[in-house]
C-alpha positions in Angstrom: -9.2 15.7 10.9 -9.4 15.2 7.3 -6.0 13.1 6.9 -8.5 10.3 8.3 -10.4 10.5 4.9 -7.1 10.8 3.3 -6.2 7.4 5.1 -9.5 5.5 4.3 -9.0 6.2 0.3 -5.3 4.8 0.5 -6.9 1.8 2.6 -9.2 1.3 0.1 -6.3 1.9 -2.9 -4.3 -0.9 -1.3 -7.5 -3.2 -0.8 -8.7 -2.8 -4.9 -4.2 -3.8 -5.1 -4.5 -6.4 -3.1 -7.5 -8.6 -5.3 -5.8 -6.7 -8.6 -2.6 -8.5 -7.7 -1.8 -12.5 -8.2 -0.7 -14.4 -5.1 -3.2 -13.3 -2.6 -2.8 -16.9 -0.6 0.7 -15.2 0.2 0.3 -12.6 1.9 -2.2 -10.8 4.8 -5.3 -9.3 3.5 -4.4 -6.3 5.7 -1.2 -5.8 4.1 -1.8 -4.3 0.9 -4.9 -1.7 3.1 -1.7 -0.4 5.5 0.6 -0.3 2.8 -1.6 2.4 0.8 -2.8 3.8 4.4 0.6 4.2 5.8 1.5 6.0 2.3 -1.9 7.8 2.1 -0.7 9.4 5.5 2.7 10.2 4.6 2.2 11.9 1.5 -0.9 14.0 2.8 1.1 14.7 6.0 4.4 16.5 4.1 2.0 18.1 1.7 0.1 19.8 5.2 3.1 20.8 6.4 4.3 22.3 2.9 1.3 24.5 3.6 -1.9 23.1 1.1 -4.7 22.7 2.4 -7.8 20.5 2.3 -9.5 22.6 0.3 -7.4 22.2 -3.0 -6.8 19.3 -5.4 -3.8 18.1 -4.7 -3.4 16.7 -1.1 -6.6 14.4 -2.9 -5.0 13.5 -5.5 -2.1 12.5 -4.1 -3.5 10.0 -1.5 -5.3 8.2 -4.7 -1.5 8.3 -6.7 0.5 7.9 -3.7 -1.0 4.7 -2.3 -1.4 3.0 -5.9 1.7 3.7 -6.6 3.5 2.5 -3.5 1.5 -0.5 -3.5 1.9 -1.4 -7.1 5.6 -1.0 -6.3 6.2 -2.7 -2.7 3.4 -5.3 -3.3 5.0 -7.7 -5.7 8.8 -7.2 -4.3 6.9 -8.7 -0.6 5.1 -11.3 -2.9 8.4 -12.5 -4.8 10.2 -12.3 -1.3 8.4 -14.9 0.2 7.8 -17.0 -2.9 11.7 -17.1 -2.9 11.6 -18.2 1.2 9.2 -21.0 0.6 11.0 -21.8 -2.1 14.4 -22.5 0.3 12.1 -23.5 2.9 10.7 -26.5 0.8 14.4 -27.0 -0.2 16.3 -27.0 3.1 13.1 -29.3 4.1 13.5 -31.9 1.4 9.7 -31.4 0.5 
């Protein structure tokens, strides 16, 4: 049940990253929170399987660090890909 708190933390971190990075209009509002929640959920699950309980500070710390690192790495990459794709389509259509 504590994984739900980790997922919420990851989504909130992802939402903060969405508003911290430029070109918000080129990506959906739900993309960064989804990436953050997924990163927090995967890391929380791995730590749980490794035997680290929710009573330790480690899963809570990782639930903040993993989505931050993941979203700051993935979202600019996806934004650059979108910018490149849009420029290619504009050139192809002669706009």
